[in-house]
One Martini backbone bead per residue (centre of mass of N, CA, C, O) as a GRO file, in nm:
protein
  264
    1MET     BB    1   0.072   0.061   0.031
    2GLY     BB    2   0.289   0.265  -0.036
    3GLY     BB    3   0.459   0.131   0.224
    4ILE     BB    4   0.210   0.021   0.363
    5PRO     BB    5   0.059  -0.205   0.521
    6ALA     BB    6  -0.176  -0.407   0.477
    7GLY     BB    7  -0.442  -0.339   0.711
    8SER     BB    8  -0.381  -0.060   0.826
    9VAL     BB    9  -0.396   0.158   1.115
   10VAL     BB   10  -0.387   0.516   1.082
   11LEU     BB   11  -0.277   0.785   1.277
   12LEU     BB   12  -0.369   1.130   1.198
   13ILE     BB   13  -0.194   1.373   1.380
   14GLY     BB   14  -0.278   1.732   1.434
   15ASP     BB   15  -0.263   2.032   1.365
   16ALA     BB   16  -0.408   2.281   1.235
   17GLY     BB   17  -0.328   2.261   0.892
   18ALA     BB   18  -0.054   2.049   0.887
   19GLY     BB   19  -0.160   1.779   0.680
   20GLN     BB   20  -0.347   1.530   0.732
   21SER     BB   21  -0.558   1.549   0.515
   22GLU     BB   22  -0.372   1.584   0.269
   23PHE     BB   23  -0.236   1.313   0.293
   24ALA     BB   24  -0.491   1.127   0.254
   25LEU     BB   25  -0.558   1.241  -0.022
   26THR     BB   26  -0.301   1.203  -0.174
   27SER     BB   27  -0.288   0.897  -0.129
   28ALA     BB   28  -0.550   0.829  -0.271
   29VAL     BB   29  -0.498   0.958  -0.553
   30GLN     BB   30  -0.228   0.803  -0.624
   31LEU     BB   31  -0.360   0.524  -0.606
   32MET     BB   32  -0.580   0.572  -0.827
   33LEU     BB   33  -0.377   0.635  -1.059
   34HIS     BB   34  -0.270   0.357  -1.058
   35ALA     BB   35  -0.527   0.205  -1.123
   36GLU     BB   36  -0.560   0.362  -1.407
   37ASP     BB   37  -0.211   0.356  -1.431
   38PRO     BB   38   0.026   0.125  -1.372
   39ALA     BB   39   0.265   0.235  -1.560
   40GLY     BB   40   0.270   0.501  -1.353
   41HIS     BB   41   0.415   0.429  -1.081
   42PRO     BB   42   0.685   0.605  -1.066
   43PHE     BB   43   0.517   0.881  -1.073
   44HIS     BB   44   0.305   0.828  -0.828
   45LEU     BB   45   0.499   0.622  -0.614
   46GLY     BB   46   0.755   0.553  -0.736
   47ALA     BB   47   1.061   0.328  -0.760
   48ALA     BB   48   0.980   0.105  -0.593
   49HIS     BB   49   1.040  -0.227  -0.505
   50GLY     BB   50   0.796  -0.497  -0.525
   51THR     BB   51   0.530  -0.620  -0.343
   52PHE     BB   52   0.208  -0.500  -0.416
   53GLU     BB   53  -0.083  -0.338  -0.282
   54TYR     BB   54  -0.405  -0.220  -0.422
   55PRO     BB   55  -0.652  -0.029  -0.419
   56SER     BB   56  -0.989   0.025  -0.552
   57ALA     BB   57  -1.082   0.251  -0.343
   58ILE     BB   58  -1.297   0.501  -0.176
   59LEU     BB   59  -1.357   0.571   0.166
   60TYR     BB   60  -1.575   0.821   0.314
   61VAL     BB   61  -1.604   0.926   0.646
   62SER     BB   62  -1.887   1.113   0.807
   63PHE     BB   63  -2.043   1.284   1.082
   64THR     BB   64  -2.097   1.614   0.968
   65ARG     BB   65  -2.050   1.583   0.653
   66THR     BB   66  -2.096   1.622   0.325
   67ARG     BB   67  -2.013   1.535   0.008
   68ARG     BB   68  -2.019   1.825  -0.095
   69GLN     BB   69  -1.838   1.955   0.106
   70VAL     BB   70  -1.577   1.781   0.056
   71LEU     BB   71  -1.555   1.839  -0.247
   72ASP     BB   72  -1.538   2.151  -0.233
   73GLU     BB   73  -1.279   2.150  -0.067
   74ILE     BB   74  -1.096   2.015  -0.273
   75ARG     BB   75  -1.139   2.215  -0.512
   76ALA     BB   76  -1.025   2.458  -0.349
   77ALA     BB   77  -0.735   2.323  -0.288
   78PHE     BB   78  -0.715   2.175  -0.582
   79ASP     BB   79  -0.665   2.043  -0.849
   80PRO     BB   80  -0.902   1.907  -1.051
   81LEU     BB   81  -0.790   1.617  -1.049
   82TYR     BB   82  -0.872   1.540  -0.758
   83PRO     BB   83  -1.191   1.545  -0.762
   84GLU     BB   84  -1.213   1.359  -1.004
   85VAL     BB   85  -1.081   1.105  -0.884
   86VAL     BB   86  -1.252   1.080  -0.634
   87GLN     BB   87  -1.533   1.057  -0.777
   88ARG     BB   88  -1.463   0.779  -0.932
   89HIS     BB   89  -1.394   0.623  -0.635
   90LEU     BB   90  -1.643   0.712  -0.444
   91THR     BB   91  -1.744   0.638  -0.108
   92PHE     BB   92  -2.002   0.775   0.090
   93ALA     BB   93  -2.031   0.816   0.449
   94ASP     BB   94  -2.323   0.918   0.615
   95LEU     BB   95  -2.344   0.956   0.991
   96SER     BB   96  -2.530   1.201   1.099
   97ALA     BB   97  -2.785   1.069   1.226
   98SER     BB   98  -2.638   0.906   1.464
   99TYR     BB   99  -2.469   1.143   1.572
  100PHE     BB  100  -2.714   1.361   1.630
  101ARG     BB  101  -2.861   1.185   1.793
  102THR     BB  102  -2.963   1.309   2.106
  103THR     BB  103  -2.927   1.608   2.032
  104SER     BB  104  -2.947   1.963   1.966
  105VAL     BB  105  -2.970   1.871   1.667
  106PRO     BB  106  -3.174   1.908   1.419
  107SER     BB  107  -3.278   1.663   1.207
  108ALA     BB  108  -3.275   1.838   0.947
  109TRP     BB  109  -2.968   1.903   0.949
  110SER     BB  110  -2.892   1.573   0.920
  111GLU     BB  111  -3.112   1.541   0.651
  112LEU     BB  112  -2.990   1.634   0.378
  113PRO     BB  113  -3.025   1.639   0.062
  114SER     BB  114  -2.876   1.444  -0.216
  115PRO     BB  115  -2.780   1.422  -0.570
  116PHE     BB  116  -2.589   1.202  -0.511
  117SER     BB  117  -2.408   0.934  -0.559
  118GLY     BB  118  -2.236   0.717  -0.361
  119ILE     BB  119  -2.420   0.691  -0.090
  120VAL     BB  120  -2.398   0.611   0.256
  121ARG     BB  121  -2.675   0.587   0.463
  122ASP     BB  122  -2.776   0.669   0.775
  123PRO     BB  123  -3.081   0.602   0.933
  124GLY     BB  124  -3.090   0.651   1.253
  125ARG     BB  125  -3.166   0.460   1.456
  126ALA     BB  126  -3.237   0.434   1.793
  127GLU     BB  127  -3.015   0.195   1.831
  128ASP     BB  128  -2.808   0.355   1.729
  129HIS     BB  129  -2.460   0.412   1.695
  130PRO     BB  130  -2.176   0.554   1.582
  131LEU     BB  131  -2.010   0.296   1.595
  132ARG     BB  132  -2.211   0.100   1.465
  133SER     BB  133  -2.209   0.263   1.202
  134LEU     BB  134  -1.913   0.245   1.138
  135ALA     BB  135  -1.888  -0.065   1.127
  136ASP     BB  136  -2.097  -0.099   0.897
  137ALA     BB  137  -1.954   0.064   0.683
  138LEU     BB  138  -1.686  -0.086   0.683
  139ASP     BB  139  -1.799  -0.383   0.624
  140ARG     BB  140  -1.933  -0.297   0.342
  141ASN     BB  141  -1.671  -0.086   0.219
  142GLY     BB  142  -1.353  -0.142   0.324
  143ALA     BB  143  -1.256  -0.350   0.130
  144GLY     BB  144  -0.976  -0.264  -0.053
  145ARG     BB  145  -0.952   0.032   0.077
  146VAL     BB  146  -0.944   0.366   0.120
  147VAL     BB  147  -0.973   0.497   0.446
  148ILE     BB  148  -1.159   0.793   0.562
  149VAL     BB  149  -1.184   0.922   0.896
  150ASP     BB  150  -1.405   1.195   0.965
  151SER     BB  151  -1.350   1.211   1.292
  152LEU     BB  152  -1.228   1.145   1.606
  153GLY     BB  153  -1.311   1.419   1.720
  154ASP     BB  154  -1.617   1.385   1.698
  155LEU     BB  155  -1.629   1.144   1.911
  156VAL     BB  156  -1.491   1.274   2.156
  157VAL     BB  157  -1.737   1.511   2.171
  158ARG     BB  158  -1.958   1.320   2.199
  159PRO     BB  159  -2.240   1.275   2.352
  160GLY     BB  160  -2.223   0.964   2.524
  161LEU     BB  161  -1.928   0.900   2.451
  162GLU     BB  162  -1.686   0.691   2.566
  163PRO     BB  163  -1.360   0.634   2.564
  164GLY     BB  164  -1.370   0.328   2.612
  165ASP     BB  165  -1.530   0.272   2.354
  166LEU     BB  166  -1.336   0.387   2.147
  167LEU     BB  167  -1.086   0.215   2.224
  168THR     BB  168  -1.214  -0.063   2.177
  169PHE     BB  169  -1.291  -0.019   1.876
  170LEU     BB  170  -0.996   0.021   1.775
  171LYS     BB  171  -0.901  -0.267   1.841
  172GLY     BB  172  -1.098  -0.403   1.661
  173LEU     BB  173  -1.025  -0.268   1.399
  174ARG     BB  174  -0.733  -0.367   1.386
  175ARG     BB  175  -0.821  -0.663   1.353
  176ARG     BB  176  -1.015  -0.638   1.105
  177ALA     BB  177  -0.830  -0.488   0.882
  178LYS     BB  178  -0.667  -0.753   0.808
  179GLU     BB  179  -0.905  -0.871   0.619
  180TRP     BB  180  -0.933  -0.627   0.400
  181GLY     BB  181  -0.646  -0.505   0.272
  182GLY     BB  182  -0.623  -0.215   0.335
  183ILE     BB  183  -0.665   0.140   0.449
  184VAL     BB  184  -0.674   0.322   0.762
  185TYR     BB  185  -0.762   0.661   0.820
  186LEU     BB  186  -0.730   0.854   1.130
  187LEU     BB  187  -0.853   1.144   1.221
  188LEU     BB  188  -0.676   1.390   1.458
  189PRO     BB  189  -0.693   1.645   1.662
  190ARG     BB  190  -0.496   1.817   1.838
  191GLY     BB  191  -0.628   1.844   2.179
  192VAL     BB  192  -0.920   1.695   2.205
  193ALA     BB  193  -0.791   1.487   2.361
  194ALA     BB  194  -0.690   1.358   2.624
  195PRO     BB  195  -0.369   1.251   2.694
  196SER     BB  196  -0.459   0.963   2.765
  197VAL     BB  197  -0.638   0.904   2.517
  198GLU     BB  198  -0.423   0.965   2.305
  199GLN     BB  199  -0.228   0.740   2.401
  200ALA     BB  200  -0.432   0.506   2.355
  201MET     BB  201  -0.466   0.538   2.060
  202VAL     BB  202  -0.174   0.481   1.983
  203ASP     BB  203  -0.189   0.187   2.103
  204SER     BB  204  -0.442   0.100   1.893
  205VAL     BB  205  -0.241   0.115   1.650
  206ASP     BB  206  -0.014   0.077   1.393
  207GLY     BB  207   0.003   0.395   1.313
  208VAL     BB  208   0.187   0.721   1.350
  209LEU     BB  209   0.121   1.044   1.217
  210SER     BB  210   0.277   1.357   1.273
  211PHE     BB  211   0.152   1.700   1.260
  212SER     BB  212   0.321   2.021   1.229
  213TRP     BB  213   0.425   2.331   1.348
  214THR     BB  214   0.727   2.495   1.267
  215THR     BB  215   1.018   2.662   1.388
  216ASN     BB  216   1.293   2.893   1.299
  217ALA     BB  217   1.547   3.104   1.363
  218ASN     BB  218   1.617   3.123   1.037
  219ARG     BB  219   1.303   3.183   1.007
  220SER     BB  220   1.003   3.379   0.924
  221ARG     BB  221   0.857   3.099   0.902
  222ARG     BB  222   0.646   2.854   0.902
  223GLN     BB  223   0.630   2.485   0.902
  224ARG     BB  224   0.573   2.184   0.794
  225SER     BB  225   0.555   1.852   0.974
  226LEU     BB  226   0.677   1.501   0.978
  227LEU     BB  227   0.616   1.228   1.208
  228ILE     BB  228   0.716   0.905   1.295
  229ASP     BB  229   0.603   0.756   1.591
  230LYS     BB  230   0.455   0.485   1.459
  231PHE     BB  231   0.591   0.183   1.271
  232LEU     BB  232   0.732  -0.116   1.281
  233PRO     BB  233   0.729  -0.210   0.972
  234VAL     BB  234   0.868   0.056   0.876
  235LEU     BB  235   1.104   0.152   1.067
  236SER     BB  236   1.282  -0.125   1.036
  237HIS     BB  237   1.344  -0.011   0.710
  238VAL     BB  238   1.471   0.248   0.822
  239ALA     BB  239   1.709   0.442   0.830
  240GLU     BB  240   1.831   0.612   1.098
  241GLU     BB  241   1.893   0.884   0.940
  242TYR     BB  242   1.558   0.890   0.864
  243GLN     BB  243   1.449   0.908   1.172
  244GLY     BB  244   1.270   1.179   1.144
  245ARG     BB  245   1.196   1.488   1.014
  246PHE     BB  246   0.958   1.614   0.779
  247VAL     BB  247   0.932   1.838   0.538
  248ILE     BB  248   0.631   1.997   0.429
  249ARG     BB  249   0.409   2.044   0.146
  250VAL     BB  250   0.133   2.234   0.004
  251HIS     BB  251  -0.011   2.178  -0.327
  252ALA     BB  252  -0.243   2.200  -0.576
  253LEU     BB  253  -0.087   1.998  -0.784
  254THR     BB  254   0.061   1.785  -0.558
  255GLY     BB  255  -0.003   1.817  -0.277
  256LEU     BB  256   0.169   1.630  -0.074
  257VAL     BB  257   0.517   1.699   0.017
  258THR     BB  258   0.853   1.619   0.052
  259THR     BB  259   1.158   1.830   0.093
  260GLN     BB  260   1.284   1.729   0.372
  261HIS     BB  261   1.530   1.642   0.621
  262GLU     BB  262   1.541   1.609   0.989
  263ARG     BB  263   1.730   1.603   1.268
  264ILE     BB  264   1.622   1.522   1.623
   0.00000   0.00000   0.00000
């Protein structure tokens, strides 16, 4: 999976705007471009050699946003190629009905009609729970796909959802994902969860990529950086001199790219 073991559950944690969403979308688009043109592998995914498994499609799961809102955001941020590729391969799971059920949000707000096809709608039955709805969406549509769950932060702040339930779910997801053979990206804004809960999340997944804004005394502006905090199958194959912090940039044409490596 582009250097990430198939079946991995990867936590993308970061400061606001530091690149975790852009990483997930860039990864998904580049993998879908490979699916459309396998001969272009070196261009899309680099020249690494080996036996790779590639996902067949994208599953985007949202608890609070609509398909239109997500695609509009991608259109505004990236070159037209990005939303076009995403749309061709996208299944969108809208779990807003169960997420907002029993909250102060009017039901009409979470049940907005959509003209798009390719949407998995959560019916929001009274017995449903956001985690149960998420599990159902993943079981139905997650196998062999790039899955983007946007986001764990929504679940952390959702009234009535206990941290212990979320952590248990993540452990079960890690076990189940090995059978799907795809890759699951879990977005988490830094600082939303209590430190102990955040650390428990780190312990409950296969890999953790940390995104942050950094400053340098020699620079007049801040820059985005990426750190591989945890990923045993990956880090064991990375030379020690490269196990540091990667400076990253986000551009409308290229998505997220690494520009240099810094020892820390």
